[in-house]
C-alpha positions in Angstrom: 259.0 195.6 193.6 262.6 195.7 192.1 263.1 198.3 189.4 263.1 196.9 185.9 266.6 196.7 184.4 267.2 199.5 181.9 267.7 197.2 178.9 264.3 195.5 179.5 262.6 198.9 179.7 264.3 199.9 176.4 263.3 196.6 174.8 259.7 197.3 175.8 259.9 200.7 174.2 261.3 199.4 171.0 258.6 196.7 170.9 256.0 199.5 171.4 257.3 201.5 168.5 257.3 198.5 166.2 253.8 197.6 167.3 252.6 201.1 166.6 254.2 201.0 163.1 256.7 203.7 163.7 259.1 201.2 162.1 257.8 198.6 159.6 259.2 195.2 158.7 262.4 195.7 156.8 263.1 199.2 158.2 266.5 200.0 159.5 266.5 201.3 163.1 268.3 204.5 164.0 271.9 204.0 165.2 272.5 202.9 168.8 273.9 206.3 169.6 270.7 208.0 168.3 268.4 205.8 170.3 270.6 206.1 173.4 270.4 209.9 173.2 266.6 209.8 172.8 266.1 207.4 175.7 268.8 208.9 178.0 270.8 205.7 178.5 274.2 204.4 177.4 274.8 202.6 174.1 275.5 199.3 175.9 271.9 199.3 177.2 270.6 199.7 173.7 272.9 196.9 172.5 271.5 194.5 175.2 267.9 195.5 174.4 268.4 194.9 170.7 270.2 191.6 171.3 267.2 190.5 173.3 264.8 191.4 170.5 267.0 189.7 168.0 266.9 186.5 170.0 263.1 186.8 170.1 262.8 187.3 166.4 261.5 190.9 166.5 264.7 192.4 165.1 267.5 191.1 162.9 271.1 192.2 162.8 272.9 192.5 159.5 276.7 192.6 159.7 278.1 195.9 158.6 274.7 197.3 157.9 272.8 197.7 161.1 269.7 196.5 162.9 266.4 196.0 161.1 262.8 195.2 162.0 262.3 191.5 161.2 259.6 190.5 158.7 256.9 188.3 160.2 257.7 184.6 159.6 255.1 181.8 159.3 255.6 179.5 162.3 255.4 175.8 161.6 253.1 173.9 164.0 254.8 170.9 165.6 252.3 168.5 167.3 253.6 166.3 170.1 251.3 163.3 170.8 251.7 159.5 171.1 248.4 159.2 169.2 250.2 160.5 166.1 252.6 157.5 165.8 251.8 156.0 162.4 252.6 152.6 160.9 252.9 153.9 157.4 253.9 157.6 157.6 255.7 160.3 159.5 253.8 162.7 161.9 256.4 165.4 161.0 255.6 165.1 157.3 251.9 165.2 158.1 252.4 168.4 160.1 254.3 170.0 157.2 251.7 169.0 154.7 249.0 170.6 156.8 250.7 174.0 156.4 251.5 173.5 152.7 255.2 172.6 153.2 257.2 169.5 152.2 258.6 167.8 155.3 261.8 165.7 155.3 264.9 165.1 157.4 268.6 164.4 157.1 270.4 162.1 159.6 273.7 160.7 160.6 274.1 157.5 162.7 277.1 156.3 164.7 277.0 152.9 166.3 278.9 151.9 169.5 279.1 155.4 171.0 279.9 155.5 174.8 276.9 156.9 176.7 277.7 160.1 178.6 276.5 160.4 182.2 273.2 162.2 181.5 272.2 159.8 178.7 273.2 156.7 180.7 271.0 158.0 183.6 268.0 158.5 181.2 268.4 155.1 179.6 269.1 153.2 182.9 272.5 151.9 181.7 276.0 152.4 183.0 278.0 155.4 181.9 280.2 154.4 179.0 277.9 151.6 177.8 277.6 151.6 174.1 274.8 153.3 172.3 273.5 154.0 168.8 273.4 157.8 168.3 271.5 159.4 165.5 271.6 163.1 164.8 268.7 164.6 162.8 267.9 167.8 161.0 264.2 168.1 160.2 263.4 170.2 157.2 260.4 172.2 156.0 260.7 173.0 152.2 264.4 172.2 152.6 265.0 174.5 155.5 265.9 173.2 159.0 263.2 173.8 161.6 264.0 171.2 164.3 267.1 169.3 165.6 267.2 166.0 167.4 269.9 163.7 168.8 268.6 160.2 169.6 270.3 157.6 171.7 269.4 153.8 171.9 271.2 151.1 174.0 273.3 149.2 171.5 272.7 145.9 173.3 269.0 146.3 172.8 269.1 146.2 169.0 272.5 144.7 168.2 272.3 142.0 165.6 268.8 142.8 164.5 267.4 144.4 161.4 266.6 147.6 163.3 270.0 148.4 164.8 270.3 151.4 162.5 267.3 153.8 162.9 267.7 155.2 159.3 269.1 152.1 157.6 267.8 148.6 156.6 264.3 147.6 155.7 262.7 149.6 158.5 264.6 152.9 158.0 262.7 155.9 159.1 259.8 153.9 160.6 260.2 155.6 164.0 261.1 154.2 167.4 257.7 152.6 168.2 257.4 150.7 164.9 261.0 149.7 164.8 260.9 148.3 168.3 257.8 146.4 167.5 259.7 144.5 164.8 261.9 142.9 167.5 259.1 142.2 170.0 259.4 145.3 172.1 256.1 147.2 172.8 256.4 150.9 173.6 253.8 151.8 176.2 254.5 155.5 176.7 256.9 158.4 176.3 257.9 161.1 178.8 258.8 164.6 177.5 260.4 167.4 179.6 260.3 170.7 177.7 262.2 173.8 178.9 263.0 177.1 177.2 266.6 178.2 176.8 268.9 180.0 174.4 270.4 178.4 171.3 274.1 177.8 171.4 276.4 178.7 168.4 276.1 175.2 166.7 272.4 175.1 167.0 272.0 178.6 165.8 274.2 177.9 162.7 272.2 174.7 161.8 268.8 176.3 162.3 269.7 179.6 160.6 268.9 181.7 163.7 270.8 184.1 165.9 273.0 182.7 168.6 271.1 183.2 171.9 267.6 183.0 170.2 264.9 181.3 172.2 264.4 177.6 171.7 262.5 174.8 173.4 264.7 171.9 174.5 262.6 168.7 174.9 264.1 165.7 176.6 262.1 162.7 175.4 262.4 159.1 176.6 260.4 156.1 175.2 259.6 153.3 177.6 258.6 149.7 176.9 255.6 148.1 178.6 258.1 146.5 181.0 259.2 150.0 182.1 262.5 149.8 180.3 263.8 153.0 178.6 264.6 152.1 175.0 265.4 155.4 173.5 266.1 159.0 174.6 266.5 162.2 172.6 267.2 165.8 172.9 265.0 167.8 170.6 265.6 171.5 169.9 262.7 173.6 168.4 263.3 177.3 167.6 260.5 179.5 169.1 260.6 181.9 166.1 260.1 179.2 163.6 257.8 176.7 165.3 254.9 176.5 167.7 254.6 173.4 169.8 251.2 171.9 170.4 250.6 168.9 172.8 247.7 166.6 172.0 246.4 164.8 175.1 244.7 161.5 174.1 241.9 160.6 176.5 241.7 156.9 177.5 238.2 155.4 178.0 
């Protein structure tokens, strides 16, 4: 078996010392030079180990001050389930209410945005075809906990009252309910989750460290005719949220 890289070994050692309460939440760690001398490695190894633990939410770096043990943060439960689509409410707001928080979102919509290659492939349209793009920041007690960028084919809703997802009489009703208003029945959604590191823009919006672990969900809604009607890239930070999938059973 290949030998574990030194920075991973040091990360495990730092985790152990935190778990055994050698350092408590809010405590400042010794300098990298001190830890490097104790562990018999170079300071770059300590830096990489600490960056890993920062990305995982175990440590936090404070500019000009040092590295500290992060305080435990209550994770928000985000439930993914088609059964939670509601005609008169938001599943996100329901999830936040269940943990005693106020759920809301901010959005920005642009119409007639040319579809990039990946989005056109997911929507079954030609690259460059026009779409309605909506960018969301989902908030718990006013603090961002989830990001989403949604794309819908412009030709599908052009000239209807639901062309703008967050405008008009059906603003905020969700994809399933909005499409029903124009005679399109959503039969199912496909979601592809994968872990990755947050980029600089995502980290800034979510208030987390660049490189922190997030779950990136590629979601696409399909009509009962098999037509993709909306696709979205959803970003959920691992340190702030836990994702739970409900699996409705058909009888």
